[in-house]
N, C-alpha and C positions, 0 to 999 in steps of 0.2 A: 719804674720797672713794672709795677703791677698793671699800670695803665697800658704800657707797651705790650705786655703779654696779653692783655685783654683784647687789644686791637688785632693781634696776630691770631688769637683763637677765633675771633669773629670773622676775620678775613679767610681763615682756613675753612670755617663752616660755610661761608658764602661760596667758596670755591667748590666744596663738595656738593653744595646744593645746585650750583651752576652746572657741574658735570652731570649730576643726576637729571636735571631738567633737559640738558642736551640729549642724553640717552633716551629720555621719555619722548622728546620731540621726534627723534629719529625713529623710535618704535611706532609712534602715531603716524608719521609720514609713510612708513612701510605699510602700516595697516590701511591707510587711505588709498595708497597705490594698489594694494591687493583688492580692496573692495571695489575700486573703480574699474579694475580689470575684470572682476567677476560681473559687474553691472554691464560692461560693454559686451561680454560674452553672452549674457542673458538676453540683452536687446538684440544682438545679432542672431541668436538662435530663433527668435520670433520671425525673422525675415528669411530664414533658410528654406530651401525647397522641402526639406524633411520635417519642417515644423508642423505642429498639429494644425488641422484645418480651422478650428475655432480659435479666434484671437481675442476673445473677450465675450462678455455677456451680450445677449441680443438686445437690439434697440427697443425701447418701450413704445415708440411710435414710428415703425419703419415705413418707408415709402411703398406704395402699391407696386407690386411686381409687374413686369411687362411694359410694353410701349404705351406712352401717354396719348390720349386723343388730342386732336387738333391739327393744324396745318403742317406740323412737322412729323406726323405719324408715318408717312411714307406709303409705299404701295402695299395694299392688303393682298397678301399672297394666298393661294389656295392650291390644293393638290390637283394636278392635271390628270385627265383620263389616261389609263394605260395605253401603250402603243398597240398592243395586241390583246385579243380576248380569247381566253382558253375555255371559258365556260359561260353559257347563257342560261339564266334561271328566270323563267316567267313568273311573275307575281300577279295573281288574279285579284280582281276587286272583291271586297267582302260582300257577302250576301245581303247584309242590311247595314244601313247607316246607324250611328249612335242614337238617332231619334226614332229608329224603327223603320224608316223609309227604304225603298229599293233604289240603289245607285244606278246611274246611267253612264255607260262608257263614253269617254270623250277622246282620249288619246293615250299614247304610251310614252312615259318619261323614262329616262335612263339614270341609273345610279351605279357607280363603279366601286369595286373593292379589290384591294391587293392583299393577298394572304400568303403566309409562308407554307411551303409544301411539307406537310407533317408525315406523309407516308413515304418511307424510304423506297428507293428504286433498287430492286434485287436483280442483278444481272448474272447470267451464266454464259461464259465464253466456251463455245465448243471448238476447241483448238485442234487443228489438224496436226498430227505428228507424222514424221517421215524419216527417212534415212537417205543420206547423200550416196548416190551410186558411185561417185568417184572416190571419196575419202572414208565413207562408211560412218560418218558422224551423224548423230540424231539432229534433226531439224524440226522446228515447230513454228507455227504461225504466230503473229503478234497483231493485236487490234490497237488502234490509237487510244482507246480508253483504258488499256491495261497499264498498271504501274510496275509490274514485274513479270518474269517468266516462271515464277515458282509454281510447282504442282504438288500433288500428294497432300501431305499434312498441312502445307502452307498455301493450299489452293484457295481457301476462303479468306478474302481480304477486304479492307476498307477502300472505298473509291477515292480517286484523286481529289475531288472537291472536299470530301469529308476529312482527308488527311491535311489538305491545305488549311481548312478551318481549324483543325486541332492544333496545328503548329502556330497559327496566328493567335488563337486564344491564349496559348501558353506564353509565347515569347514576345508578342506584341502588346496584348492586353493584360497579361499578368494573371490569367485565370489558373487556379490550381488544377492539378490532375483530377482530383475528386470532383470539382465543379464541372470540369469538362465532361467527365463521365455522366454527371447529372444532366447537363445541357443536351447531350446527344440522346440520352435515354428518354427524358421527359418531353423534349420538344420534337425530336425527329425519330423516335422509336428505334434508335441504333444502339446496339449493345457493344460497349467497349470498356475494357478494364483499365485501371490506372497504369498498369505495366504496359499494356498495348498502346496507350496514349503516349507514354514516355518513349517507346520504340519509334513511334511515328515522328515525334519531334526530333529525335536524334537522327533518324534516316533523312528527314527533310533538310536538316542542317548540313549533312554530308553531301547531299545532292546539289546544293547551291554553293559548294566550296569554290568551284571555278569562278563564279561571279564574284565571290568574296575576294579572291585573289586579284581579280580585275579591278575591284574597288581600291585595293591596296596600291595597285600600279598608278591609278589615276590620282590618288591622294599624294603619293610621293612626288608626282610631277606638278602638283597644284601651285599656283602663284600666290594664293592666300588661304590660310587655314585657321580655323577657330577650334582650339582644343579645350577640353575640360575633363574633370575626373570626379568620381564619387565613390564612396565606400561600397564594397560588394563582398559577399561571403560565399566561399566554396568549401564544402565539407565543414561548415561552421567556423572556418578561419577567415580572418579579415584579408581581403584582397581589394583590388581597385578596378572599377570599370572606367575605361577611358573612352572618350568620343572625340573624333576628329572630323570636322565638318568643312567641306569645300563647296563651291557653288553648286555642283551637280551630284555629289555623292557624300555619304556619311559613313564613317567607319567606326565600329565599336570593337574594343579589345578588352579582355579581362586578364589582368596580370597581378602577381603578388607584390609588385613594386609600384610606388608612386613617384619614382625618381626619373632622372634624365634618360635612363636606358630605354624606357618605353617610347617616348616621342622620337628618340634616335632610331629605334627599330622601325618605326612607321615612316618617318620623314627622311631619315639619313642625317648624319652629323653635319653635313655640309649644306643643309637646307638654307636657301637664300631668299625665300619668298617673304610674304607678310604674315606675321603671327599676331593674331588678336586674342588676348587672353586676360585672365583675371589677376595676373601678377605673381603666380606661383613660381618659386625660385628656379626650378629646373628649366623653365622656358628661357630664362636669361642666358643660359649657356649656349644657346644657338647664336653665336656671335656674328654670323654672316647674314642672319635674317633681319628684317625690319620689324620692329615691335610696336604694337599699339596696345597700351594698357586699357582695359575695360573702364570707361569713364563712369558707367553706372555703379560699379563696385566702389569707385572713389567717391561718388556722390553720396552713396549710402553711408560710407564711412564718415564723410564730413557732416552729414545730418545727425549721425549718432553722436559725434563730438559736440554738436550744438545742443543736443538734448541733454547730455550729461554734464556739459561744462557750465561754469558760473562766471559772471562778471567778465573780466578781460580775456578769459580762456576761450570765449566763443568768437573772438574777433578773427583769429586765424582760420578756423574752418569755414566761417561765413565768407571770407575773402576767397578761399579756394573754391567754394561752391559757386560763387558769382563768376569766377574765371571759367570754370568748366561749363556753366550754363551759357556763357557768352560764346563759347566755342561752338555750341549747337546752333546758336543764332547765325554765326558766321558760316556754318555749313549750309544752312538753308539759303542764305544770300548767294553763296556760290552756286548751289543747284538751281536757283532761280535766275542766275546770270545777272544779278544786280550789282555785282562787284567785279572789277577787272582782275586779271591775274596778278598784276603788280599790287593793287590794293589788297588782295588776299594775302600776299606775302608780307606786306607791311603789317596787316592786322594780326597775322600769326606771330610775327616778331614782337608785337606789343603785348599779346597774351603771354608769351614766353617771358618777356622781361618783367611783367607785373608779377607773375608767379615766382620768379627767382628773387624778386624784391621781398616778398613775404617769406620765402624760404630762408632768406639771409638773416632773419631776426633771431632773438634769443628767446628760448622757450622754458618757462618755469613749469608748465603742465606736462607731465610725463606722456600722456596720450597724444598731445599735440606734437611733442618731440618725435615720437615714433612715426606719426603720420608724415611729418615734415621730412624725416629721414628717408622714408619710402618714396616720397615725391621727388626728393633731390636725386635719389639713385635712378629714377626713371623719368627725369624731367624732359629728356629728349624723346620719350615714347608716348607722349600724351596727345599730340596733335598730328600724328601721321595721317589720320583719316581726312584731314583738311588738305593734305598734299597729294594723297592717293584717293581719288574720287570713288574707286571701285570697292573700298572696304568700309566696314561699319565702325562706329565710334565705341560700340560695346560688343561684348561677346554673346549677344542674345542668340545667334544661331546655334551655338554649342549648348547654351542653357536650355533652349527649347528642345533640342534633340535628346538631351539626357534626362529631361523631366519625366517622360514615361517610365524610364528605368527606375527613377526614384520612387514613383508611385508603385511600380511592381514590387520593389523591395519592401514596401510596407505590407504587401499581401503575402509573399512567400519567402522573403528574407534573402534569397540568393539561390545557389545551385548546390545540390547534394554531391555531385561528382564533376570532375573536370570535363568529362564528355558533355554534360549538360551545359557547362559554361561555354564550351566551344559552339554548341548549337545556339545558345543565347546570343553570342556576339555575331554569329553569321546571320541569323534570322532578323535580329534587330537592325543590322546594317542593310540587309536586303529591303526590309520594310521602309526604312527611312529613305533609301536611295530611290525606290519605286515612287514614293511620294514626290521627291524632288524632280524626277524625270517624267512624271505624268503617266506612270504605268500602274494599272490596277494590280496590287500585290497578290490578291486572291487568285486572279486568273493566271498571273505569272507563275506562282507556285504550282498550280494545278497543271499547267503545261509542262513545267520542268519535271514534275513527278511522273508524267505520262511518257516522257521521252525515253528512248532506248539508251543503254549505257554508252554506245558509241556516238550518239548524237547529243547527249544530255549537256555536256560541258559547253559545247559551242552554242547550243540553243540558249542556255542560261545566260551567257554573255551577250549573245545577239539581241535578245529581247530587251536588254538594258543598255545596248550600244556600248559595251565595255570591251576592253582588249581581250581577244580570244586567247585561250591557253596555247602555249607552244608545244 
């Protein structure tokens, strides 16, 4: 009896110990999963656009900057003489040489210099005023360099070039209003308050609204679009700056939402073109569209799993990385026309089958399981770029378009008022679209600012070859 009771007591103790160990193992597994998740987030943060510029200590023996001498140096460029000369300054020989001798004139050599105009141009428009003999209404003249018809207290104004420069400094380059004030004062001797600079930016944004609406029309009719979004603040509250990039235009919008409603507003719920994106969930709701997942995002994710994984856990991300890299090789063969259409179709099928083979396995690693789940959900959205030659395999057009906004966010954080956000999205769209269409944005804004109210909208659209307002 005593021996039996002893066995039962020992068995019960072992059971309790086993239960405690299982609980401890479960706690440790949760802890490992949590730490692995935090490690992944930390490594991802280093690769984000908003990450700090420095990614580690400087190298002890860095390479020499600049191009290296040798046969691969390339053409040695130099500044060409200016096309026109505004000022000729004669430079006479010195009276004596360094040795004390008297120099003899041989010939005249030329040196050229390009300088910024530091003295501002002060204009006065002597405007003829009159009255219509038929209706009795006051009539006044208008010069092409004027930006408004205002007189009286508002008669002293900033010129169109200075206004265009102010708007671009703020909403393209991210310069603060205080720094704009300093630039104009120190470099060009132009006095402008921060409030005056703010009014110029808002007014410029309003005057390009017709072109902005034209960009929206082109975007809605596009056959391929690259969307992206990033955090933005208005009045200190978190909102989202979206960018939609098409082959010839770029559209920025700032909205409180990061959801499906924003791309629906821009593209329409029935959009049926190609969408190349980073896998953000709301894009998947466009069921009529053809989707291409950004392969670069997936490659970065696979490399991260290889860095953080151990032993057998790295086999799956390595296989995925190899498949994705082979798709780029296949694209290059297609573009070089070294593979037939039938061979291309067969090769795409082989890539797809190999990927599904790896996705069909059993995953003990939580991070691999999440990655495999994402790939399985989008397994038909990975190789669209091989079937549609006109689109990219990555979302780099959207990434490049939104990057200046990310840099600007580091400087001034966002917009204080919704009116500033409206100017931001309009001017950012105009600047990016001008670059895509080969139009000098500075000259464009200056021309639009000089146009009369009845001609402005049509001119703004005409200069960018956008649909005219109805």
